[in-house]
C-alpha positions in Angstrom: 0.0 0.0 0.0 1.2 3.5 -0.8 -0.1 6.8 0.3 0.9 10.3 -0.9 0.9 13.2 1.6 2.2 16.3 -0.1 3.7 18.8 2.3 2.3 21.7 0.3 -1.1 22.1 -1.2 -1.1 20.3 -4.5 -4.4 21.2 -6.0 -4.1 22.8 -9.4 -6.4 25.5 -10.6 -9.2 24.1 -12.7 -8.2 26.2 -15.7 -4.7 24.6 -15.8 -4.3 21.8 -18.4 -3.8 18.3 -17.1 -0.1 17.4 -16.8 1.3 14.0 -17.8 4.2 14.7 -15.4 3.4 13.5 -11.9 1.1 10.7 -13.2 1.9 7.0 -12.9 1.8 6.4 -16.6 2.8 2.8 -17.6 6.3 2.5 -18.8 6.6 2.6 -22.5 9.5 0.1 -22.2 7.4 -2.6 -20.6 5.3 -3.5 -23.6 8.2 -4.7 -25.7 9.8 -6.4 -22.7 6.6 -8.3 -21.7 5.8 -9.3 -25.2 9.3 -10.6 -25.9 10.1 -7.9 -28.5 13.0 -6.5 -26.5 16.4 -7.2 -28.0 19.2 -7.7 -25.6 22.9 -8.0 -26.4 22.7 -11.8 -26.0 20.2 -11.8 -28.9 22.6 -10.1 -31.2 24.6 -12.5 -33.4 25.8 -11.0 -36.8 26.4 -13.1 -39.9 29.8 -14.8 -39.9 30.1 -14.3 -36.2 32.7 -16.3 -34.1 32.5 -16.9 -30.4 35.0 -16.3 -27.6 35.6 -18.2 -24.4 38.1 -17.5 -21.6 40.6 -19.8 -19.9 40.5 -18.7 -16.2 42.7 -19.2 -13.3 41.7 -21.7 -10.5 44.3 -20.2 -8.2 44.0 -17.0 -6.2 47.7 -16.2 -6.4 50.2 -17.9 -8.7 53.0 -17.4 -11.2 52.1 -18.4 -14.7 55.0 -20.8 -15.6 53.8 -21.9 -19.0 50.7 -21.8 -21.3 50.5 -24.7 -23.8 47.8 -24.0 -26.4 49.1 -26.5 -29.0 46.3 -29.0 -28.5 43.7 -26.2 -28.6 45.1 -24.8 -31.8 44.9 -28.2 -33.4 41.1 -28.4 -32.7 39.3 -28.1 -36.1 36.9 -25.4 -34.7 39.7 -23.3 -33.2 40.2 -19.9 -34.9 42.5 -18.1 -32.4 44.2 -18.3 -29.1 45.7 -15.2 -27.4 47.7 -14.7 -24.2 49.1 -11.7 -22.5 52.2 -11.9 -24.6 50.2 -11.5 -27.7 48.3 -8.5 -26.3 51.5 -6.7 -25.1 52.8 -6.7 -28.6 49.8 -4.7 -30.0 47.7 -3.2 -27.3 47.8 -1.4 -24.0 47.0 -2.3 -20.4 43.6 -1.3 -19.0 43.2 1.9 -17.0 43.1 1.5 -13.3 41.5 3.7 -10.6 44.6 5.2 -9.1 47.0 5.4 -12.0 50.4 6.0 -10.5 51.0 5.0 -6.8 53.4 6.7 -4.5 55.6 4.2 -2.7 58.5 4.2 -0.2 60.0 7.0 1.8 60.9 8.9 -1.3 57.4 9.0 -2.6 58.4 7.4 -5.9 55.5 7.0 -8.2 55.1 3.7 -10.1 52.5 2.3 -12.5 50.1 -0.5 -11.7 49.2 -1.9 -15.1 46.4 -4.4 -15.5 46.4 -6.4 -18.8 43.2 -7.8 -20.2 44.8 -11.2 -19.8 46.9 -12.1 -16.8 50.5 -11.1 -17.4 53.0 -13.6 -15.8 51.0 -13.9 -12.6 47.3 -14.5 -11.6 45.9 -12.6 -8.7 42.4 -13.9 -8.2 40.4 -17.0 -8.9 38.7 -16.5 -12.2 41.2 -14.1 -13.7 41.4 -14.7 -17.5 44.7 -16.2 -18.6 43.9 -16.8 -22.3 41.2 -16.3 -24.8 40.1 -18.7 -27.5 37.8 -18.1 -30.5 35.9 -20.8 -32.2 33.0 -21.3 -34.6 30.3 -21.4 -31.9 30.1 -21.1 -28.1 30.0 -24.8 -27.4 33.2 -25.4 -29.5 34.8 -22.4 -27.8 34.3 -23.9 -24.4 35.7 -27.2 -25.6 38.8 -25.5 -27.1 39.3 -23.5 -23.9 39.5 -26.8 -21.9 42.4 -27.9 -24.2 44.6 -25.0 -23.1 47.0 -26.2 -20.5 48.4 -23.7 -17.9 51.2 -24.6 -15.6 51.2 -22.5 -12.3 53.5 -22.1 -9.4 51.2 -21.3 -6.6 51.9 -18.5 -4.1 50.5 -17.7 -0.7 47.4 -15.5 -1.0 45.8 -12.8 1.2 42.0 -12.6 1.3 41.4 -10.5 4.3 41.4 -6.7 4.0 42.7 -6.1 7.6 45.4 -8.6 7.2 46.4 -7.2 3.8 47.4 -3.9 5.5 50.4 -5.8 7.1 51.9 -6.5 3.7 53.1 -10.0 4.7 51.7 -11.2 1.3 51.9 -8.4 -1.3 49.5 -8.7 -4.3 51.7 -6.5 -6.5 55.4 -6.7 -5.8 56.1 -3.6 -8.0 54.6 -1.3 -5.5 55.6 -3.3 -2.3 52.3 -2.6 -0.4 48.7 -3.5 -0.5 47.6 -0.1 0.8 47.3 1.8 -2.4 45.3 4.8 -1.2 44.8 6.4 2.2 43.3 9.7 3.3 42.2 11.3 6.5 40.0 14.3 6.2 39.0 16.5 9.1 36.1 19.0 9.3 35.8 21.4 12.2 37.7 20.4 15.3 37.0 16.7 16.0 39.9 16.4 18.5 38.4 19.0 20.8 34.9 17.6 20.4 36.1 14.2 21.6 38.1 15.7 24.4 35.3 17.8 25.8 32.4 15.3 25.3 30.8 13.6 28.3 31.0 10.2 26.5 32.9 8.6 23.7 31.2 5.6 22.3 32.9 3.3 19.8 31.9 0.3 17.7 33.4 -2.1 15.2 31.3 -3.2 12.3 31.7 -5.4 9.2 30.1 -5.1 5.8 30.5 -8.2 3.7 31.0 -8.3 -0.1 27.6 -8.1 -1.9 26.6 -6.8 -5.3 23.9 -6.6 -7.9 23.3 -9.9 -9.7 21.4 -8.8 -12.8 19.3 -11.3 -14.8 21.4 -10.5 -17.9 25.2 -11.1 -17.5 27.8 -9.3 -19.5 27.8 -9.6 -23.2 29.6 -8.0 -26.2 29.7 -8.3 -30.0 32.8 -6.6 -31.5 33.4 -6.0 -35.2 36.6 -4.6 -36.6 36.4 -2.8 -40.0 39.7 -3.2 -41.8 38.8 -0.5 -44.4 38.2 2.2 -41.9 40.5 0.8 -39.2 37.8 1.2 -36.6 35.6 -0.9 -34.3 31.9 -1.3 -33.6 31.4 -2.7 -30.1 27.9 -3.6 -29.2 27.7 -4.4 -25.5 25.7 -3.9 -22.3 28.3 -1.8 -20.5 27.0 0.9 -18.2 27.9 4.6 -18.7 29.1 3.9 -22.2 30.0 7.5 -23.1 31.9 8.0 -19.8 33.9 4.8 -19.5 34.4 4.1 -23.2 38.0 5.3 -22.6 38.6 2.0 -20.8 38.0 0.4 -24.2 39.5 2.7 -26.8 42.6 3.5 -24.7 43.2 -0.2 -24.1 42.9 -0.9 -27.9 45.3 2.0 -28.6 42.8 4.0 -30.7 41.1 7.4 -30.6 37.6 7.6 -29.3 36.0 8.3 -32.7 37.5 5.0 -34.0 35.7 2.8 -31.4 31.9 3.1 -31.5 30.4 1.7 -28.4 26.7 1.0 -28.7 24.3 -0.2 -25.9 20.9 -1.5 -26.8 17.7 0.1 -25.4 17.1 -2.9 -23.2 19.6 -4.1 -20.7 18.7 -6.7 -18.1 19.9 -4.8 -15.1 23.2 -3.4 -13.9 23.0 -1.3 -10.7 26.7 -0.4 -11.4 27.9 -3.9 -11.9 28.4 -3.6 -15.7 30.6 -0.5 -15.5 33.6 -2.8 -15.3 33.0 -5.2 -18.2 35.5 -3.4 -20.4 37.8 -6.4 -20.2 35.4 -8.4 -22.3 34.8 -5.5 -24.7 38.5 -5.2 -25.3 39.3 -8.9 -25.7 36.4 -9.4 -28.2 37.6 -6.3 -30.2 41.2 -7.6 -30.2 40.1 -11.0 -31.4 37.9 -9.4 -34.1 40.8 -7.4 -35.3 43.0 -10.4 -35.5 40.5 -12.4 -37.4 38.7 -9.6 -39.3 35.3 -11.2 -38.3 32.7 -10.3 -35.7 33.4 -11.9 -32.3 30.8 -12.5 -29.6 31.3 -13.2 -25.9 28.5 -14.1 -23.4 29.5 -14.4 -19.7 27.9 -17.3 -18.0 26.6 -17.1 -14.4 29.6 -18.8 -12.8 32.0 -16.5 -14.6 29.9 -13.5 -13.4 29.8 -14.5 -9.8 33.4 -15.8 -9.6 35.5 -13.5 -11.6 33.3 -11.0 -13.3 34.6 -8.0 -11.4 31.1 -7.2 -10.1 31.6 -7.4 -6.4 31.3 -4.3 -4.3 32.1 -2.7 -1.0 34.0 -5.0 1.5 34.6 -3.0 4.6 35.7 -3.1 8.2 34.7 -0.1 10.3 35.9 1.4 13.5 33.7 4.3 14.3 33.5 6.6 17.3 30.8 9.1 18.4 31.3 11.9 21.0 28.0 12.6 22.9 27.0 14.7 25.9 24.7 13.7 28.7 21.8 15.7 27.3 21.9 13.7 24.1 23.8 16.1 21.9 26.0 14.5 19.2 29.3 16.3 19.4 31.7 14.6 17.1 32.1 11.7 14.7 35.2 9.8 13.8 35.0 7.2 11.0 37.8 4.9 9.9 37.4 1.9 7.6 39.4 -0.5 5.4 37.9 -1.2 2.0 39.1 -4.4 0.3 39.2 -3.6 -3.4 40.4 -7.0 -4.6 43.3 -7.5 -7.0 43.2 -4.1 -8.8 41.9 -0.7 -7.9 39.3 -0.4 -10.7 37.2 2.5 -11.6 35.4 3.6 -9.6 37.5 3.7 -6.4 35.7 6.9 -5.4 32.9 4.9 -3.7 35.1 5.3 -0.6 34.5 9.1 -0.9 30.7 9.2 -1.8 29.7 8.8 1.9 31.1 12.3 2.5 28.0 13.5 0.7 25.9 12.2 3.7 28.7 12.0 6.3 26.4 12.7 9.3 23.2 11.3 7.8 20.3 13.4 9.0 22.0 14.7 12.1 23.7 17.9 13.1 27.3 17.0 13.9 29.8 19.8 13.3 33.1 18.1 14.0 33.9 15.1 11.9 37.0 13.0 10.9 36.8 10.6 8.0 39.6 8.2 7.2 40.0 5.2 5.0 42.6 2.6 3.8 42.1 1.2 0.3 43.7 -2.2 0.2 44.3 -4.9 -2.4 43.8 -8.6 -1.9 43.6 -11.8 -4.0 39.9 -11.4 -4.8 38.1 -10.3 -7.9 38.2 -6.5 -8.3 35.5 -4.3 -6.9 33.1 -2.2 -8.9 30.1 0.1 -8.2 26.8 -1.1 -6.8 23.6 0.7 -6.1 24.4 3.1 -3.3 28.0 3.4 -4.3 29.5 2.9 -0.9 27.0 5.0 1.1 25.1 1.9 2.4 27.9 0.5 4.6 28.5 4.0 5.9 24.9 4.6 6.9 24.8 1.1 8.5 27.9 1.7 10.6 26.6 5.2 11.6 23.1 4.1 12.6 24.6 1.2 14.6 26.8 3.6 16.6 23.9 6.0 17.1 22.0 3.2 18.9 25.1 2.4 20.9 25.5 6.0 22.0 21.8 6.1 23.0 22.3 3.1 25.2 25.4 4.6 26.7 23.6 7.7 28.0 20.4 5.8 28.8 18.2 7.6 26.2 15.6 6.1 24.0 17.3 5.7 20.6 14.4 7.3 18.7 14.4 10.3 21.0 18.2 10.5 20.7 17.8 10.7 16.9 15.0 13.3 17.1 17.1 15.5 19.4 19.9 15.7 16.8 17.9 16.0 13.5 18.5 18.8 11.1 15.4 21.0 11.2 13.4 22.6 8.3 14.6 26.1 9.3 18.2 25.0 8.8 17.5 24.2 5.1 19.4 24.4 2.8 21.9 22.7 5.2 25.6 22.6 4.6 27.3 19.5 6.0 30.8 19.6 7.5 31.9 17.9 4.3 30.5 20.9 2.3 27.7 19.1 0.5 24.3 20.7 0.8 21.0 19.1 1.7 18.4 21.0 -0.3 15.1 20.7 1.6 13.1 18.5 3.9 11.3 18.1 7.2 13.1 15.3 8.9 11.5 15.6 12.3 8.0 15.4 10.8 9.0 12.2 8.9 10.3 10.6 12.1 7.1 11.6 13.9 5.0 10.0 11.2 6.9 6.7 11.2 6.5 6.6 15.0 2.8 7.1 14.7 2.7 4.1 12.4 4.6 2.0 14.9 2.4 3.1 17.7 -0.6 1.7 15.7 1.3 -1.6 15.4 1.6 -1.7 19.2 -2.2 -1.3 19.6 -3.5 -4.7 18.3 -0.9 -5.0 15.5 2.3 -7.0 15.1 3.9 -5.3 18.1 0.9 -5.6 20.5 2.5 -6.3 23.9 0.5 -9.5 24.4 1.5 -10.8 21.0 5.1 -9.9 21.6 5.1 -11.7 25.0 3.4 -14.8 23.5 5.9 -15.0 20.7 8.8 -14.8 23.2 7.5 -17.8 24.9 7.9 -19.6 21.6 11.5 -18.3 21.4 10.7 -15.7 18.8 11.6 -12.1 19.6 10.0 -9.2 17.8 11.2 -5.7 17.6 11.7 -2.5 15.6 13.9 0.5 15.7 13.0 3.5 13.6 15.9 5.0 11.6 16.3 8.1 9.4 17.6 8.0 5.9 19.1 10.3 3.3 19.7 9.4 -0.3 22.1 11.8 -2.0 21.1 12.4 -5.6 22.5 13.9 -8.9 26.2 13.4 -8.6 28.5 15.5 -10.6 31.7 14.1 -12.1 34.4 16.6 -11.2 35.0 15.1 -7.7 35.3 11.6 -8.9 39.0 11.8 -9.8 40.1 13.1 -6.4 42.4 10.1 -5.9 44.2 10.9 -9.1 44.6 14.6 -8.2 47.3 16.4 -6.3 45.2 16.7 -3.1 47.5 19.3 -1.5 46.9 21.6 -4.5 43.1 21.4 -4.0 43.2 24.0 -1.2 44.1 26.7 -3.7 41.9 25.4 -6.5 39.6 28.0 -8.0 35.9 27.6 -8.8 36.6 28.3 -12.4 38.7 25.1 -12.7 35.7 22.9 -12.0 34.7 20.9 -15.0 31.3 19.2 -15.0 29.6 17.1 -17.7 26.1 18.3 -18.8 23.2 16.1 -19.8 22.8 16.0 -23.6 19.4 15.5 -25.3 18.4 15.7 -28.9 15.1 15.7 -30.8 13.8 16.0 -34.3 10.4 16.7 -35.8 9.4 13.9 -38.2 7.4 14.2 -41.3 4.2 12.9 -39.7 4.4 15.5 -37.0 5.7 13.2 -34.2 8.8 13.8 -32.3 11.8 11.6 -31.9 14.2 12.3 -29.0 17.6 10.8 -28.5 19.2 10.0 -25.1 23.0 10.3 -24.8 22.9 7.9 -21.8 22.3 4.2 -21.6 19.5 2.7 -19.5 19.2 -0.6 -17.6 15.5 -0.5 -16.7 15.0 2.9 -15.0 12.3 4.1 -17.3 14.2 6.9 -19.0 12.2 6.7 -22.2 8.9 7.0 -20.3 10.1 10.0 -18.3 11.3 11.9 -21.4 8.1 11.2 -23.3 6.0 12.4 -20.3 8.1 15.5 -19.7 8.5 16.4 -23.4 4.7 15.9 -24.0 3.9 18.5 -21.3 6.4 21.0 -22.7 5.3 20.6 -26.3 1.6 20.2 -25.3 1.2 17.0 -27.3 0.5 13.4 -26.2 3.3 11.0 -24.9 2.3 8.6 -27.7 3.5 11.1 -30.2 7.0 11.0 -28.9 9.6 8.2 -29.5 12.8 8.1 -27.5 15.9 6.4 -28.8 19.6 6.1 -27.8 22.9 7.4 -29.2 26.1 5.5 -29.3 29.4 6.7 -27.8 30.6 8.3 -31.0 27.5 10.2 -31.8 26.9 11.2 -28.2 29.2 13.6 -26.3 30.9 12.3 -23.1 28.6 12.6 -20.2 28.2 11.1 -16.7 25.3 8.9 -17.6 22.9 6.7 -15.8 24.2 6.5 -12.2 24.1 8.1 -8.8 20.4 8.8 -8.6 20.9 11.3 -11.4 18.8 10.8 -14.5 15.3 12.0 -13.5 16.7 15.4 -12.5 19.1 15.7 -15.3 16.7 14.5 -18.0 13.9 16.7 -16.7 16.2 19.7 -16.9 17.4 18.7 -20.4 13.9 18.0 -21.6 12.6 21.5 -20.6 15.5 23.2 -22.3 15.2 21.0 -25.4 11.5 21.7 -25.7 12.0 25.5 -25.4 14.6 25.3 -28.2 12.3 23.2 -30.4 9.4 25.7 -29.8 11.6 28.6 -30.7 12.7 26.9 -33.9 9.1 26.1 -34.8 8.0 29.7 -34.3 11.0 30.9 -36.3 10.1 28.5 -39.2 6.5 29.6 -39.2 7.3 33.3 -39.0 9.7 32.8 -42.0 7.0 31.0 -43.9 4.4 33.7 -43.3 7.0 36.5 -43.7 6.0 38.1 -40.4 8.0 39.1 -37.3 8.5 36.3 -34.7 6.4 38.3 -32.2 3.4 37.7 -34.5 3.3 34.0 -34.0 2.9 31.7 -31.0 3.1 28.0 -30.2 0.2 26.2 -28.5 -1.0 22.6 -28.3 1.3 21.3 -31.0 0.7 24.1 -33.5 2.1 27.5 -34.4 -0.5 30.1 -34.9 -0.6 33.7 -36.2 -1.6 35.9 -33.3 -4.5 37.2 -35.2 -5.8 33.7 -35.6 -5.9 33.8 -39.4 -3.7 30.8 -40.0 -1.9 27.9 -38.2 0.6 25.2 -39.0 0.7 21.8 -37.4 3.9 20.0 -36.5 3.5 17.9 -39.6 3.2 21.1 -41.7 6.3 22.5 -40.1 8.2 19.2 -40.7 7.3 19.5 -44.4 8.4 23.1 -44.6 11.6 22.3 -42.9 12.4 19.4 -45.2 12.8 21.9 -48.0 15.6 23.8 -46.2 19.3 23.1 -46.5 19.8 23.5 -42.7 17.0 21.8 -40.7 15.5 24.0 -37.9 13.5 21.2 -36.3 16.6 19.2 -35.4 17.7 20.5 -32.1 19.9 19.5 -29.2 20.4 20.8 -25.7 23.0 20.5 -22.9 21.6 20.8 -19.4 24.3 21.8 -16.9 24.6 20.1 -13.5 22.2 22.1 -11.3 24.7 22.6 -8.4 26.9 24.8 -10.8 24.3 27.6 -10.4 24.5 27.8 -6.6 27.4 29.2 -4.8 26.7 27.2 -1.6 28.3 24.2 -3.4 31.4 26.1 -4.4 33.7 24.9 -1.6 32.8 21.3 -2.2 33.5 21.8 -5.9 36.8 23.5 -5.3 38.1 20.8 -2.9 36.8 17.9 -4.9 34.4 16.6 -2.3 31.2 14.8 -3.5 28.6 17.2 -4.7 25.0 15.9 -4.6 22.5 18.8 -4.8 19.4 16.8 -3.9 18.7 14.8 -0.7 15.8 12.5 -0.8 14.9 11.6 2.8 12.7 9.5 4.9 12.4 7.1 7.8 12.2 3.3 8.0 10.7 0.9 10.6 11.0 -2.7 9.6 9.3 -5.0 12.1 11.5 -8.1 12.5 11.1 -11.4 14.3 14.2 -13.4 15.4 14.0 -17.1 16.2 16.6 -17.5 19.0 16.7 -21.2 18.4 17.9 -21.0 14.8 19.1 -17.4 14.5 16.8 -16.9 11.5 15.3 -13.5 10.9 11.9 -12.8 9.4 10.9 -9.3 8.4 7.1 -9.2 9.2 6.5 -5.9 7.6 8.6 -3.0 6.3 7.2 0.4 7.1 8.7 3.4 5.3 8.0 7.0 4.7 9.9 8.6 1.8 10.3 11.9 0.1 12.0 12.4 -3.2 10.6 15.9 -4.0 8.3 16.1 -7.0 7.4 12.6 -8.1 7.7 12.7 -11.9 6.1 9.3 -12.3 4.9 7.7 -9.0 4.8 4.2 -10.6 8.5 4.4 -11.4 9.3 5.9 -8.0 7.4 3.1 -6.2 9.2 0.5 -8.4 12.6 2.0 -7.6 11.9 2.1 -3.9 10.5 -1.4 -3.7 13.3 -2.8 -5.7 15.9 -1.0 -3.6 14.4 -2.3 -0.4 14.4 -5.8 -1.8 18.1 -5.5 -2.5 18.6 -4.1 0.9 16.9 -7.2 2.4 19.2 -9.4 0.5 22.2 -7.4 1.7 21.1 -7.5 5.3 20.2 -11.1 5.6 21.2 -13.3 2.7 23.9 -12.2 0.3 27.7 -12.4 0.6 30.6 -13.2 -1.7 32.6 -15.0 1.0 36.2 -16.2 0.5 38.3 -18.9 2.2 41.6 -17.7 3.7 43.5 -19.0 0.6 41.4 -16.7 -1.7 39.0 -19.4 -3.0 35.5 -17.9 -3.5 32.7 -19.6 -1.6 29.8 -18.3 -3.7 30.1 -19.1 -7.4 26.6 -20.3 -8.0 23.1 -19.1 -7.1 23.0 -22.1 -4.7 25.7 -20.3 -2.7 24.9 -16.7 -3.3 21.4 -16.3 -1.9 19.2 -13.7 -3.5 16.0 -12.3 -2.0 12.8 -13.6 -3.4 9.0 -13.3 -2.9 9.5 -15.6 0.1 12.0 -13.3 1.8 10.9 -9.8 0.8 8.2 -8.7 3.2 5.1 -6.7 2.8 6.2 -3.1 2.3 3.9 -0.3 3.6 5.1 2.8 1.9 4.0 6.4 2.3 5.2 9.4 0.3 5.5 13.1 1.1 6.6 15.6 -1.5 9.1 18.4 -0.6 10.2 19.9 -4.0 13.9 20.6 -4.4 14.8 24.3 -4.9 17.8 23.3 -7.0 16.1 21.3 -9.8 14.0 22.2 -12.8 10.9 20.2 -11.7 11.5 20.0 -7.9 12.5 16.3 -8.4 15.2 14.6 -6.3 17.3 11.6 -7.1 15.6 8.3 -6.2 17.5 5.5 -7.9 19.6 4.2 -5.0 17.2 4.4 -2.1 16.2 1.2 -0.3 19.6 -0.4 -0.9 21.2 2.6 0.9 18.9 2.5 3.9 17.2 -0.9 4.4 20.3 -2.8 5.7 20.9 -0.2 8.5 17.2 -0.3 9.4 17.0 -4.1 9.5 20.2 -4.3 11.6 19.1 -1.8 14.2 15.7 -3.5 14.4 17.4 -6.9 15.0 19.3 -5.3 17.8 16.1 -3.9 19.2 14.3 -7.3 19.0 17.1 -9.1 20.9 17.6 -6.3 23.5 15.9 -8.4 26.3 18.8 -10.9 25.9 21.4 -8.2 26.7 23.5 -9.2 23.7 26.4 -6.9 22.6 25.2 -5.5 19.2 24.1 -8.9 17.6 23.8 -7.3 14.2 27.4 -6.0 14.1 28.1 -7.5 10.7 26.3 -7.5 7.3 24.8 -9.9 6.4 23.3 -10.8 9.7 23.4 -14.6 9.1 21.7 -17.1 11.3 25.0 -18.7 12.4 26.3 -15.3 13.5 23.2 -14.6 15.6 23.3 -18.1 17.1 26.9 -17.6 18.1 26.0 -14.3 19.8 23.2 -16.0 21.6 25.3 -18.9 22.7 28.0 -16.6 24.1 25.4 -14.8 26.1 23.9 -18.1 27.5 27.3 -19.3 28.6 
């Protein structure tokens, strides 16, 4: 069930035309998906296409002594075998996230190259050692099995904390596993901790989890010998931003490598940003054979060595608090295990700065991290981009601090919330929260829980009865922030001279706008072109709704298509809860430009000044009403011109650029997210103390993402995010043995949430428009995953409070064996 409770009067005057924006129109994408008409990259197989398979390491750390491909090459279906030695003769290593790493007392900078195939040494199970190409996928798998690799195994390190000791070094060339470190202080945290009445500390673990999309990675690469260029069809995410990972590796200019992503991609959530290895290898093979080459990742490859895992962190966090419940200071330190190579994007260790104190007023903050390498598959982005573990650790220590001073945890939160009169609110880390009434949202979720205590799931008699059965129920309300609409300028902070940032000027900030194109077709309909790729977010629906309102026509008269990486300019793309805001801004600007051109064309046709014509309801009229031209008429007139007026484009700049309150964050390369969707959660959980199993009986949530452009899409995003958050909190983990062997390489081992584990979700919405965006919308794509794990963990602690356990949910996922261990320790 969902209810909408606007914070401001939302009744429109009766004379106002009905708007498509704000309505829950069905997604235009869904028809082709549900009818089987959608074409995914796995459906693409050009004529004369060959198929690639990879020979992967079964060792976490080993020297490659010898690769014998003679038997494979003798196979009648074998077309090609390549190893790292073949690549090094013709191509480049792949870009990595930190580039040059300073080592030793002298600060010498050294490279950390990563080749598309393992070069002399393997550093994680599943790392590709050789590629083979054959006539079909089955033959390619058979040929790959004939490649014999001789290894000399080495000791591995698979624990991020242990990796800091450098007893086993993943890359000898740099001599350390700690490849990035930074401590950033805001205000005066040292004094805050010295003067506070209490200092509360906690240690928390966040296990490796990630998105596991229905569609695995896929690529079809075609080299054109005549033009010496490549066409790479694939399902990579952010194809105009990260295409450099492909063309630089191939050693070509951007315009010579056309990266195209189909309209339909079966999920990503960040996990397909790092599939460039496959794109490069298929392109190399195609160039060697002068034929199309296709690669389709299977599920085991995806889970084991697909470079799709995400944050893997150990936290030590301290909070300074006074007896009256005032939060005085926060000190965060964590180790993030990035696996074998620091891939793009390593800046997920920095994004938490955008919400560093969550919804609370805390002026003095220290934020520190160690980025370490281990013998695991490399990390990439995942929905939330590193914010989810931070919010989890922070909410856990908030509860610990409340217990320390003997205050109800909800009242403790309420006492420290940012209030509406403080908006826009500048965080210590210089990001800005745009708008919101956090106390009112907390009050509303508390009202809902009070109803549950009166004859509902938390009725005292029911709770007592369940405890007799060994099942403990509880809930802890928690507050949430979802930062939205990331810029790109801050994301290369780790590759910048950080000392020089103090003197950086605002004029040096370089942001990427959102690009949108449109053309008027001969039948009077409009076709728009997105420069970003999509993976199910409903971008085509949003643009058709917004553009229909601006042009005063029907959404059915608008088609939306996609541009490839050569035709589209470089832009940030579909990530970071960004697209609804950026697309709405770009759509408004594009429509204004198209209307101006339509009026110019009509005025020229009638030979009258532009002021004598006006656009309304899909037509241009003479002011005196004597004549009018439909969009089809205008298209016909425009077709006769040498330079078409009704083909327009628009670049919408990042909204934070217009507001000086973001200047300091921009200058210092701190994360800039100009919208802050917010809310409160209250999942009611039941813990079986006999088995350690957790059941979420109902998930209550109140959420505000500003103006809801399409409530159906907003609901879908929130429900999906919460489902992923449930998986993270209770089920999912890419565990590793001490020797680096992965424990979850099938879906029997990596447990995903399902209809049986995702609870009933009771969701309410408020609408507090953002003052920084064109439509008042805020980013909403990463919520649920950001906040649900923290809410579930704190509710588990609340449910088990009668047992006096020491923070039973001190690790994510909160697995049954972990809870049973905690309970046994308490019983002993």
